[in-house]
SELUM-675218 format. One record per residue (C-alpha): residue number from 1; residue in three letters; x, y, z. Coordinates in nm, 2 decimals. Layout:
+-----+------+--------+--------+--------+
:  nr : rest :      X :      Y :      Z :
+-----+------+--------+--------+--------+
: NUM :  ALA :      X :      Y :      Z :
...
+-----+------+--------+--------+--------+
REM end
This chain:
+-----+------+--------+--------+--------+
:  nr : rest :      X :      Y :      Z :
+-----+------+--------+--------+--------+
:   1 :  MET :   1.54 :  -1.69 :  -1.55 :
:   2 :  SER :   1.26 :  -1.51 :  -1.73 :
:   3 :  PRO :   1.27 :  -1.13 :  -1.77 :
:   4 :  ASP :   0.99 :  -1.10 :  -1.50 :
:   5 :  GLU :   1.19 :  -1.31 :  -1.26 :
:   6 :  ALA :   1.50 :  -1.11 :  -1.33 :
:   7 :  ALA :   1.32 :  -0.78 :  -1.27 :
:   8 :  LEU :   1.19 :  -0.91 :  -0.94 :
:   9 :  ALA :   1.53 :  -1.04 :  -0.83 :
:  10 :  ALA :   1.69 :  -0.70 :  -0.91 :
:  11 :  GLY :   1.42 :  -0.52 :  -0.71 :
:  12 :  ILE :   1.47 :  -0.75 :  -0.41 :
:  13 :  ASP :   1.85 :  -0.71 :  -0.43 :
:  14 :  ALA :   1.81 :  -0.33 :  -0.44 :
:  15 :  VAL :   1.59 :  -0.33 :  -0.13 :
:  16 :  GLU :   1.82 :  -0.56 :   0.07 :
:  17 :  THR :   2.12 :  -0.35 :  -0.03 :
:  18 :  LEU :   1.97 :  -0.05 :   0.15 :
:  19 :  GLY :   2.01 :  -0.21 :   0.49 :
:  20 :  PRO :   1.85 :  -0.05 :   0.79 :
:  21 :  LEU :   1.69 :   0.29 :   0.80 :
:  22 :  ASP :   1.96 :   0.56 :   0.76 :
:  23 :  PRO :   2.08 :   0.62 :   1.12 :
:  24 :  VAL :   2.26 :   0.95 :   1.05 :
:  25 :  ALA :   1.95 :   1.11 :   0.88 :
:  26 :  MET :   1.73 :   0.98 :   1.16 :
:  27 :  ALA :   1.97 :   1.13 :   1.43 :
:  28 :  ASP :   1.97 :   1.46 :   1.24 :
:  29 :  ALA :   1.59 :   1.46 :   1.21 :
:  30 :  ALA :   1.56 :   1.39 :   1.59 :
:  31 :  ALA :   1.80 :   1.68 :   1.66 :
:  32 :  ILE :   1.59 :   1.92 :   1.45 :
:  33 :  LEU :   1.29 :   1.82 :   1.66 :
:  34 :  GLU :   1.49 :   1.85 :   1.98 :
:  35 :  VAL :   1.52 :   2.23 :   1.94 :
:  36 :  LEU :   1.17 :   2.31 :   1.84 :
:  37 :  THR :   0.96 :   2.51 :   2.09 :
:  38 :  THR :   0.78 :   2.21 :   2.24 :
:  39 :  PRO :   0.86 :   1.98 :   2.52 :
:  40 :  PRO :   1.06 :   1.67 :   2.39 :
:  41 :  GLY :   0.82 :   1.40 :   2.27 :
:  42 :  SER :   0.51 :   1.62 :   2.31 :
:  43 :  LEU :   0.42 :   1.58 :   1.94 :
:  44 :  GLY :   0.41 :   1.21 :   1.99 :
:  45 :  ARG :   0.39 :   1.00 :   1.68 :
:  46 :  LEU :   0.42 :   1.30 :   1.46 :
:  47 :  GLU :   0.78 :   1.31 :   1.57 :
:  48 :  ASP :   0.82 :   0.94 :   1.50 :
:  49 :  LEU :   0.69 :   1.00 :   1.15 :
:  50 :  VAL :   0.95 :   1.28 :   1.09 :
:  51 :  VAL :   1.23 :   1.05 :   1.21 :
:  52 :  GLN :   1.10 :   0.75 :   1.01 :
:  53 :  LEU :   1.07 :   0.95 :   0.69 :
:  54 :  ALA :   1.43 :   1.07 :   0.74 :
:  55 :  GLY :   1.55 :   0.72 :   0.78 :
:  56 :  ILE :   1.36 :   0.60 :   0.47 :
:  57 :  THR :   1.48 :   0.88 :   0.24 :
:  58 :  ALA :   1.83 :   0.91 :   0.39 :
:  59 :  THR :   1.78 :   1.29 :   0.43 :
:  60 :  PRO :   1.69 :   1.48 :   0.75 :
:  61 :  ARG :   1.43 :   1.71 :   0.58 :
:  62 :  PRO :   1.25 :   1.53 :   0.30 :
:  63 :  THR :   0.98 :   1.75 :   0.15 :
:  64 :  LEU :   0.77 :   1.49 :  -0.02 :
:  65 :  ARG :   0.60 :   1.76 :  -0.23 :
:  66 :  ASP :   0.55 :   1.54 :  -0.54 :
:  67 :  ARG :   0.32 :   1.25 :  -0.44 :
:  68 :  ALA :   0.12 :   0.99 :  -0.63 :
:  69 :  ILE :  -0.16 :   0.75 :  -0.55 :
:  70 :  VAL :  -0.15 :   0.42 :  -0.73 :
:  71 :  VAL :  -0.46 :   0.21 :  -0.75 :
:  72 :  ALA :  -0.42 :  -0.14 :  -0.90 :
:  73 :  ALA :  -0.74 :  -0.29 :  -1.04 :
:  74 :  ALA :  -0.84 :  -0.65 :  -1.13 :
:  75 :  ASP :  -1.12 :  -0.89 :  -1.12 :
:  76 :  HIS :  -1.15 :  -1.22 :  -0.93 :
:  77 :  GLY :  -1.29 :  -1.55 :  -1.04 :
:  78 :  VAL :  -1.39 :  -1.63 :  -0.68 :
:  79 :  ALA :  -1.64 :  -1.35 :  -0.70 :
:  80 :  ARG :  -1.87 :  -1.59 :  -0.88 :
:  81 :  ARG :  -1.90 :  -1.78 :  -0.56 :
:  82 :  GLY :  -2.12 :  -1.50 :  -0.40 :
:  83 :  VAL :  -1.86 :  -1.37 :  -0.16 :
:  84 :  SER :  -1.93 :  -1.00 :  -0.22 :
:  85 :  ALA :  -2.23 :  -0.77 :  -0.18 :
:  86 :  TYR :  -2.16 :  -0.64 :  -0.53 :
:  87 :  PRO :  -2.14 :  -0.80 :  -0.88 :
:  88 :  ALA :  -1.81 :  -0.83 :  -1.06 :
:  89 :  GLU :  -1.91 :  -0.57 :  -1.31 :
:  90 :  VAL :  -1.86 :  -0.30 :  -1.05 :
:  91 :  THR :  -1.48 :  -0.33 :  -1.09 :
:  92 :  THR :  -1.51 :  -0.20 :  -1.45 :
:  93 :  GLN :  -1.76 :   0.07 :  -1.35 :
:  94 :  MET :  -1.54 :   0.20 :  -1.06 :
:  95 :  VAL :  -1.23 :   0.21 :  -1.28 :
:  96 :  GLY :  -1.43 :   0.43 :  -1.52 :
:  97 :  ASN :  -1.53 :   0.65 :  -1.22 :
:  98 :  PHE :  -1.16 :   0.69 :  -1.12 :
:  99 :  LEU :  -1.08 :   0.80 :  -1.48 :
: 100 :  ALA :  -1.37 :   1.04 :  -1.48 :
: 101 :  GLY :  -1.27 :   1.20 :  -1.15 :
: 102 :  GLY :  -1.59 :   1.10 :  -0.96 :
: 103 :  ALA :  -1.46 :   0.86 :  -0.69 :
: 104 :  ALA :  -1.38 :   0.91 :  -0.33 :
: 105 :  ILE :  -1.01 :   0.87 :  -0.40 :
: 106 :  ASN :  -1.02 :   1.15 :  -0.66 :
: 107 :  THR :  -1.16 :   1.39 :  -0.40 :
: 108 :  LEU :  -0.91 :   1.29 :  -0.13 :
: 109 :  GLY :  -0.62 :   1.28 :  -0.37 :
: 110 :  ALA :  -0.70 :   1.63 :  -0.47 :
: 111 :  ILE :  -0.69 :   1.74 :  -0.11 :
: 112 :  VAL :  -0.34 :   1.62 :  -0.06 :
: 113 :  GLY :  -0.22 :   1.73 :  -0.41 :
: 114 :  ALA :  -0.15 :   1.37 :  -0.53 :
: 115 :  SER :  -0.17 :   1.25 :  -0.89 :
: 116 :  LEU :  -0.38 :   0.94 :  -0.94 :
: 117 :  THR :  -0.26 :   0.64 :  -1.15 :
: 118 :  VAL :  -0.48 :   0.34 :  -1.21 :
: 119 :  ILE :  -0.32 :   0.02 :  -1.33 :
: 120 :  ASP :  -0.55 :  -0.22 :  -1.52 :
: 121 :  VAL :  -0.36 :  -0.54 :  -1.45 :
: 122 :  GLY :  -0.66 :  -0.77 :  -1.47 :
: 123 :  VAL :  -1.00 :  -0.61 :  -1.52 :
: 124 :  ALA :  -1.24 :  -0.84 :  -1.70 :
: 125 :  GLY :  -1.46 :  -0.57 :  -1.86 :
: 126 :  SER :  -1.38 :  -0.31 :  -2.13 :
: 127 :  ILE :  -1.25 :   0.02 :  -2.00 :
: 128 :  LEU :  -1.31 :   0.34 :  -2.19 :
: 129 :  ASP :  -1.05 :   0.60 :  -2.09 :
: 130 :  ALA :  -1.26 :   0.91 :  -2.08 :
: 131 :  SER :  -1.05 :   1.10 :  -1.83 :
: 132 :  PRO :  -1.09 :   1.47 :  -1.88 :
: 133 :  GLU :  -0.78 :   1.65 :  -2.00 :
: 134 :  GLY :  -0.64 :   1.85 :  -1.71 :
: 135 :  GLY :  -0.92 :   1.74 :  -1.48 :
: 136 :  SER :  -0.93 :   1.53 :  -1.17 :
: 137 :  GLY :  -0.94 :   1.20 :  -1.34 :
: 138 :  ALA :  -0.68 :   0.93 :  -1.31 :
: 139 :  ARG :  -0.41 :   0.83 :  -1.56 :
: 140 :  LEU :  -0.46 :   0.48 :  -1.68 :
: 141 :  ILE :  -0.19 :   0.22 :  -1.74 :
: 142 :  ARG :  -0.31 :  -0.06 :  -1.95 :
: 143 :  ALA :  -0.11 :  -0.37 :  -1.85 :
: 144 :  ARG :  -0.37 :  -0.64 :  -1.83 :
: 145 :  VAL :  -0.21 :  -0.98 :  -1.76 :
: 146 :  ARG :  -0.54 :  -1.16 :  -1.80 :
: 147 :  PRO :  -0.91 :  -1.07 :  -1.77 :
: 148 :  GLY :  -0.94 :  -1.16 :  -1.40 :
: 149 :  THR :  -0.82 :  -1.46 :  -1.20 :
: 150 :  ALA :  -0.96 :  -1.81 :  -1.21 :
: 151 :  ASP :  -1.18 :  -1.94 :  -0.93 :
: 152 :  MET :  -0.93 :  -2.03 :  -0.65 :
: 153 :  THR :  -1.17 :  -2.30 :  -0.52 :
: 154 :  VAL :  -1.14 :  -2.49 :  -0.85 :
: 155 :  GLY :  -0.78 :  -2.43 :  -0.95 :
: 156 :  ALA :  -0.50 :  -2.18 :  -0.90 :
: 157 :  ALA :  -0.60 :  -1.82 :  -0.93 :
: 158 :  MET :  -0.33 :  -1.77 :  -1.18 :
: 159 :  SER :  -0.01 :  -1.93 :  -1.31 :
: 160 :  ARG :   0.32 :  -1.86 :  -1.15 :
: 161 :  ALA :   0.43 :  -1.68 :  -1.47 :
: 162 :  GLU :   0.12 :  -1.46 :  -1.45 :
: 163 :  ALA :   0.19 :  -1.38 :  -1.09 :
: 164 :  LEU :   0.55 :  -1.28 :  -1.18 :
: 165 :  ARG :   0.41 :  -1.07 :  -1.47 :
: 166 :  ALA :   0.17 :  -0.88 :  -1.24 :
: 167 :  ILE :   0.46 :  -0.80 :  -1.00 :
: 168 :  ALA :   0.67 :  -0.68 :  -1.30 :
: 169 :  VAL :   0.38 :  -0.45 :  -1.40 :
: 170 :  GLY :   0.40 :  -0.29 :  -1.05 :
: 171 :  LEU :   0.77 :  -0.26 :  -1.06 :
: 172 :  ALA :   0.76 :  -0.08 :  -1.40 :
: 173 :  ALA :   0.49 :   0.16 :  -1.27 :
: 174 :  SER :   0.70 :   0.24 :  -0.96 :
: 175 :  ARG :   1.01 :   0.29 :  -1.17 :
: 176 :  SER :   0.82 :   0.53 :  -1.40 :
: 177 :  LEU :   0.68 :   0.73 :  -1.11 :
: 178 :  ARG :   1.03 :   0.76 :  -0.95 :
: 179 :  ALA :   1.17 :   0.88 :  -1.28 :
: 180 :  SER :   0.91 :   1.15 :  -1.30 :
: 181 :  GLY :   1.02 :   1.29 :  -0.96 :
: 182 :  VAL :   0.76 :   1.14 :  -0.73 :
: 183 :  GLU :   0.87 :   1.14 :  -0.37 :
: 184 :  LEU :   0.58 :   0.97 :  -0.19 :
: 185 :  ILE :   0.36 :   0.69 :  -0.31 :
: 186 :  ALA :   0.02 :   0.59 :  -0.16 :
: 187 :  VAL :  -0.13 :   0.26 :  -0.27 :
: 188 :  GLY :  -0.49 :   0.14 :  -0.32 :
: 189 :  GLU :  -0.68 :  -0.12 :  -0.51 :
: 190 :  MET :  -1.01 :  -0.20 :  -0.68 :
: 191 :  GLY :  -1.15 :  -0.55 :  -0.74 :
: 192 :  ILE :  -1.47 :  -0.71 :  -0.64 :
: 193 :  GLY :  -1.39 :  -1.02 :  -0.44 :
: 194 :  ASN :  -1.04 :  -0.91 :  -0.34 :
: 195 :  THR :  -1.10 :  -0.92 :   0.04 :
: 196 :  THR :  -1.15 :  -1.30 :  -0.02 :
: 197 :  ALA :  -0.81 :  -1.32 :  -0.19 :
: 198 :  ALA :  -0.65 :  -1.10 :   0.08 :
: 199 :  SER :  -0.80 :  -1.33 :   0.35 :
: 200 :  ALA :  -0.66 :  -1.64 :   0.18 :
: 201 :  ILE :  -0.32 :  -1.48 :   0.15 :
: 202 :  THR :  -0.32 :  -1.36 :   0.51 :
: 203 :  ALA :  -0.42 :  -1.70 :   0.64 :
: 204 :  ALA :  -0.16 :  -1.87 :   0.42 :
: 205 :  MET :   0.12 :  -1.63 :   0.53 :
: 206 :  THR :   0.04 :  -1.63 :   0.90 :
: 207 :  GLY :  -0.09 :  -1.98 :   0.95 :
: 208 :  LEU :  -0.41 :  -1.86 :   1.11 :
: 209 :  ALA :  -0.75 :  -2.01 :   1.04 :
: 210 :  ALA :  -0.97 :  -1.85 :   0.78 :
: 211 :  GLU :  -1.23 :  -1.74 :   1.03 :
: 212 :  ARG :  -0.96 :  -1.53 :   1.22 :
: 213 :  VAL :  -0.87 :  -1.32 :   0.92 :
: 214 :  THR :  -1.19 :  -1.31 :   0.71 :
: 215 :  GLY :  -1.42 :  -1.01 :   0.75 :
: 216 :  HIS :  -1.74 :  -0.87 :   0.60 :
: 217 :  GLY :  -1.57 :  -0.69 :   0.32 :
: 218 :  THR :  -1.81 :  -0.46 :   0.13 :
: 219 :  GLY :  -2.08 :  -0.52 :   0.40 :
: 220 :  ILE :  -2.21 :  -0.87 :   0.34 :
: 221 :  ASP :  -2.45 :  -1.02 :   0.59 :
: 222 :  ASP :  -2.36 :  -1.29 :   0.85 :
: 223 :  ALA :  -2.48 :  -1.58 :   0.63 :
: 224 :  THR :  -2.27 :  -1.46 :   0.34 :
: 225 :  HIS :  -1.98 :  -1.41 :   0.57 :
: 226 :  ALA :  -2.00 :  -1.77 :   0.69 :
: 227 :  HIS :  -2.00 :  -1.88 :   0.32 :
: 228 :  LYS :  -1.70 :  -1.66 :   0.25 :
: 229 :  VAL :  -1.50 :  -1.82 :   0.54 :
: 230 :  GLU :  -1.59 :  -2.16 :   0.39 :
: 231 :  ILE :  -1.47 :  -2.05 :   0.05 :
: 232 :  VAL :  -1.14 :  -1.93 :   0.19 :
: 233 :  THR :  -1.10 :  -2.25 :   0.39 :
: 234 :  ARG :  -1.18 :  -2.46 :   0.08 :
: 235 :  ALA :  -0.92 :  -2.28 :  -0.13 :
: 236 :  LEU :  -0.65 :  -2.31 :   0.13 :
: 237 :  GLY :  -0.73 :  -2.68 :   0.17 :
: 238 :  ARG :  -0.71 :  -2.73 :  -0.20 :
: 239 :  HIS :  -0.38 :  -2.56 :  -0.26 :
: 240 :  ARG :  -0.20 :  -2.57 :   0.08 :
: 241 :  PRO :   0.01 :  -2.27 :  -0.02 :
: 242 :  ASP :   0.36 :  -2.26 :   0.14 :
: 243 :  PRO :   0.43 :  -1.93 :   0.32 :
: 244 :  ALA :   0.80 :  -1.98 :   0.24 :
: 245 :  ASP :   0.70 :  -1.94 :  -0.13 :
: 246 :  PRO :   0.52 :  -1.60 :  -0.15 :
: 247 :  ILE :   0.50 :  -1.62 :  -0.53 :
: 248 :  GLY :   0.33 :  -1.96 :  -0.50 :
: 249 :  VAL :   0.08 :  -1.81 :  -0.25 :
: 250 :  LEU :   0.00 :  -1.52 :  -0.48 :
: 251 :  ALA :  -0.05 :  -1.76 :  -0.77 :
: 252 :  ALA :  -0.27 :  -2.00 :  -0.58 :
: 253 :  VAL :  -0.51 :  -1.77 :  -0.39 :
: 254 :  GLY :  -0.41 :  -1.41 :  -0.48 :
: 255 :  GLY :  -0.52 :  -1.14 :  -0.72 :
: 256 :  LEU :  -0.35 :  -0.97 :  -1.01 :
: 257 :  GLU :  -0.39 :  -0.63 :  -0.85 :
: 258 :  ILE :  -0.23 :  -0.77 :  -0.53 :
: 259 :  GLY :   0.06 :  -0.89 :  -0.74 :
: 260 :  ALA :   0.10 :  -0.55 :  -0.90 :
: 261 :  LEU :   0.10 :  -0.38 :  -0.56 :
: 262 :  VAL :   0.38 :  -0.62 :  -0.45 :
: 263 :  GLY :   0.58 :  -0.48 :  -0.74 :
: 264 :  VAL :   0.49 :  -0.12 :  -0.66 :
: 265 :  LEU :   0.60 :  -0.16 :  -0.30 :
: 266 :  ILE :   0.93 :  -0.32 :  -0.39 :
: 267 :  GLY :   1.01 :  -0.07 :  -0.66 :
: 268 :  ALA :   0.93 :   0.23 :  -0.44 :
: 269 :  VAL :   1.12 :   0.11 :  -0.14 :
: 270 :  ALA :   1.42 :   0.02 :  -0.36 :
: 271 :  GLY :   1.43 :   0.39 :  -0.46 :
: 272 :  ARG :   1.40 :   0.52 :  -0.10 :
: 273 :  VAL :   1.05 :   0.64 :  -0.17 :
: 274 :  PRO :   0.82 :   0.62 :   0.13 :
: 275 :  VAL :   0.50 :   0.42 :   0.07 :
: 276 :  VAL :   0.17 :   0.47 :   0.26 :
: 277 :  LEU :  -0.04 :   0.15 :   0.27 :
: 278 :  ASP :  -0.42 :   0.17 :   0.26 :
: 279 :  GLY :  -0.63 :  -0.12 :   0.40 :
: 280 :  PHE :  -0.65 :  -0.50 :   0.41 :
: 281 :  ILE :  -0.57 :  -0.57 :   0.05 :
: 282 :  THR :  -0.26 :  -0.35 :   0.03 :
: 283 :  GLY :  -0.16 :  -0.50 :   0.36 :
: 284 :  ALA :  -0.18 :  -0.85 :   0.22 :
: 285 :  ALA :   0.04 :  -0.73 :  -0.07 :
: 286 :  ALA :   0.28 :  -0.59 :   0.19 :
: 287 :  LEU :   0.30 :  -0.93 :   0.36 :
: 288 :  LEU :   0.40 :  -1.09 :   0.04 :
: 289 :  ALA :   0.65 :  -0.82 :  -0.04 :
: 290 :  ALA :   0.81 :  -0.84 :   0.31 :
: 291 :  ALA :   0.84 :  -1.21 :   0.27 :
: 292 :  LEU :   1.03 :  -1.16 :  -0.05 :
: 293 :  ALA :   1.24 :  -0.88 :   0.08 :
: 294 :  PRO :   1.24 :  -0.85 :   0.46 :
: 295 :  GLY :   1.40 :  -0.50 :   0.45 :
: 296 :  ILE :   1.07 :  -0.36 :   0.31 :
: 297 :  ALA :   0.86 :  -0.36 :   0.63 :
: 298 :  PRO :   1.04 :  -0.08 :   0.83 :
: 299 :  ARG :   1.01 :   0.14 :   0.52 :
: 300 :  LEU :   0.63 :   0.12 :   0.49 :
: 301 :  ILE :   0.38 :   0.35 :   0.66 :
: 302 :  ALA :   0.04 :   0.20 :   0.76 :
: 303 :  GLY :  -0.21 :   0.47 :   0.67 :
: 304 :  HIS :  -0.49 :   0.33 :   0.88 :
: 305 :  ARG :  -0.64 :   0.02 :   1.03 :
: 306 :  SER :  -0.97 :  -0.09 :   0.87 :
: 307 :  VAL :  -1.26 :  -0.28 :   1.02 :
: 308 :  GLU :  -1.14 :  -0.60 :   0.85 :
: 309 :  PRO :  -1.02 :  -0.84 :   1.13 :
: 310 :  GLY :  -0.73 :  -0.96 :   0.90 :
: 311 :  HIS :  -0.60 :  -0.61 :   0.87 :
: 312 :  ALA :  -0.51 :  -0.57 :   1.23 :
: 313 :  ILE :  -0.32 :  -0.90 :   1.21 :
: 314 :  VAL :  -0.14 :  -0.79 :   0.90 :
: 315 :  VAL :  -0.01 :  -0.46 :   1.04 :
: 316 :  GLU :   0.09 :  -0.64 :   1.36 :
: 317 :  ARG :   0.29 :  -0.90 :   1.17 :
: 318 :  LEU :   0.46 :  -0.62 :   0.97 :
: 319 :  GLY :   0.55 :  -0.44 :   1.29 :
: 320 :  LEU :   0.36 :  -0.12 :   1.18 :
: 321 :  ARG :   0.14 :   0.12 :   1.38 :
: 322 :  PRO :  -0.15 :   0.27 :   1.17 :
: 323 :  ILE :  -0.17 :   0.64 :   1.17 :
: 324 :  LEU :  -0.55 :   0.65 :   1.16 :
: 325 :  GLU :  -0.84 :   0.44 :   1.28 :
: 326 :  LEU :  -1.16 :   0.56 :   1.12 :
: 327 :  ASP :  -1.36 :   0.24 :   1.06 :
: 328 :  LEU :  -1.29 :   0.27 :   0.69 :
: 329 :  ARG :  -1.35 :  -0.02 :   0.45 :
: 330 :  LEU :  -1.37 :   0.14 :   0.11 :
: 331 :  GLY :  -1.03 :   0.07 :  -0.03 :
: 332 :  GLU :  -0.92 :   0.27 :  -0.34 :
: 333 :  GLY :  -0.63 :   0.42 :  -0.13 :
: 334 :  THR :  -0.87 :   0.64 :   0.07 :
: 335 :  GLY :  -0.72 :   0.57 :   0.41 :
: 336 :  ALA :  -0.37 :   0.62 :   0.27 :
: 337 :  ALA :  -0.47 :   0.96 :   0.12 :
: 338 :  LEU :  -0.61 :   1.07 :   0.45 :
: 339 :  ALA :  -0.29 :   0.96 :   0.63 :
: 340 :  ILE :  -0.09 :   1.19 :   0.40 :
: 341 :  THR :  -0.27 :   1.49 :   0.57 :
: 342 :  VAL :  -0.11 :   1.38 :   0.90 :
: 343 :  ILE :   0.23 :   1.33 :   0.73 :
: 344 :  ASP :   0.20 :   1.68 :   0.59 :
: 345 :  ALA :   0.12 :   1.81 :   0.94 :
: 346 :  ALA :   0.44 :   1.64 :   1.07 :
: 347 :  ILE :   0.65 :   1.80 :   0.80 :
: 348 :  ALA :   0.49 :   2.14 :   0.85 :
: 349 :  LEU :   0.56 :   2.13 :   1.23 :
: 350 :  ARG :   0.92 :   2.02 :   1.16 :
: 351 :  ASP :   0.98 :   2.31 :   0.92 :
: 352 :  GLY :   0.74 :   2.58 :   1.05 :
: 353 :  MET :   0.80 :   2.61 :   1.42 :
: 354 :  ALA :   1.05 :   2.83 :   1.59 :
: 355 :  THR :   1.35 :   2.69 :   1.77 :
: 356 :  PHE :   1.44 :   2.77 :   2.12 :
: 357 :  GLY :   1.74 :   2.95 :   1.99 :
: 358 :  SER :   1.54 :   3.17 :   1.76 :
: 359 :  ALA :   1.27 :   3.23 :   2.02 :
: 360 :  ARG :   1.53 :   3.33 :   2.28 :
: 361 :  ASP :   1.35 :   3.11 :   2.52 :
: 362 :  SER :   1.48 :   3.16 :   2.87 :
: 363 :  GLY :   1.74 :   2.91 :   2.98 :
: 364 :  ARG :   1.76 :   2.74 :   2.64 :
: 365 :  HIS :   1.85 :   3.01 :   2.40 :
: 366 :  GLU :   2.20 :   2.86 :   2.35 :
: 367 :  ARG :   2.05 :   2.57 :   2.15 :
: 368 :  THR :   2.05 :   2.61 :   1.77 :
: 369 :  THR :   1.91 :   2.42 :   1.48 :
: 370 :  PRO :   2.15 :   2.16 :   1.34 :
: 371 :  VAL :   2.29 :   2.21 :   0.99 :
: 372 :  ASP :   2.13 :   1.99 :   0.73 :
: 373 :  ARG :   2.36 :   1.73 :   0.57 :
+-----+------+--------+--------+--------+
REM end
């Protein structure tokens, strides 16, 4: 067993050892909500979030003050097939924008007080780290496995060893963030052509036809979309990836940044750190991660549902309900960052409202807030 295989096996074991969401913490969180000065259930899914976060973290009142956004970046050989509205060079340009603090995710990350880490796991171009000291730019992790994947219509996107290496990069990044005290991780991605890879992964893992899961990505026209569907169909026909072998699926038709995200998800969940997913690409990574370690899915939070048709299928297969639906399709972790504002609202309501006991509400003043474990 290679070191990368061993790291993945250890991560999977750690996830499966956790078992179901912590029932005692969830019951305690529900009891906290029960005595707030609102009718039971009136805060709807905000209450569900409070209970889920308790179950994930095994504590009734997780604060989640220290949060990080992780954006994995890589290029795709299939982009040369004309499946995107933008040239491959935009991947390198956007990573530079993240580092300089000028992207949408920098702005949204600042709103929710999250640090931003970019992992170069497979960008083809040269990246100059010009992030301003103490500014809003991202921290860069240089962990390039190879300069972009190969064209999946000609051969495998990457070797199995490279797929495992990409996952190991994500595991290491997750471990580092946990060691620094991060309590909540949101994930995003950057890579021209990666909705094509995500479509191929989703089709392979669900058994659905390419046209069911392939959308317009960055805003391609209908003719280019038809071509994109044909490209995904061709790649699937060439490799016939087996959904029972998620690493094989990733190697055949995936992306290096998708592999890194698989590692981030497994590593975060293993440490009881809640993870907020972004859109379609992070969802495809979650499909692979959940196939490797089924205990992952209940510990993930779907930040939003994008306009990509495959994304709705992904979140349904994972058994998740997206927090937001804003017709987003940018990626970068933007939908996940926006969802953190809702998580913050749920936590604020949990901790900031009066209880019926403290408010001396008529007929219910005998109820008191339960003692934290």
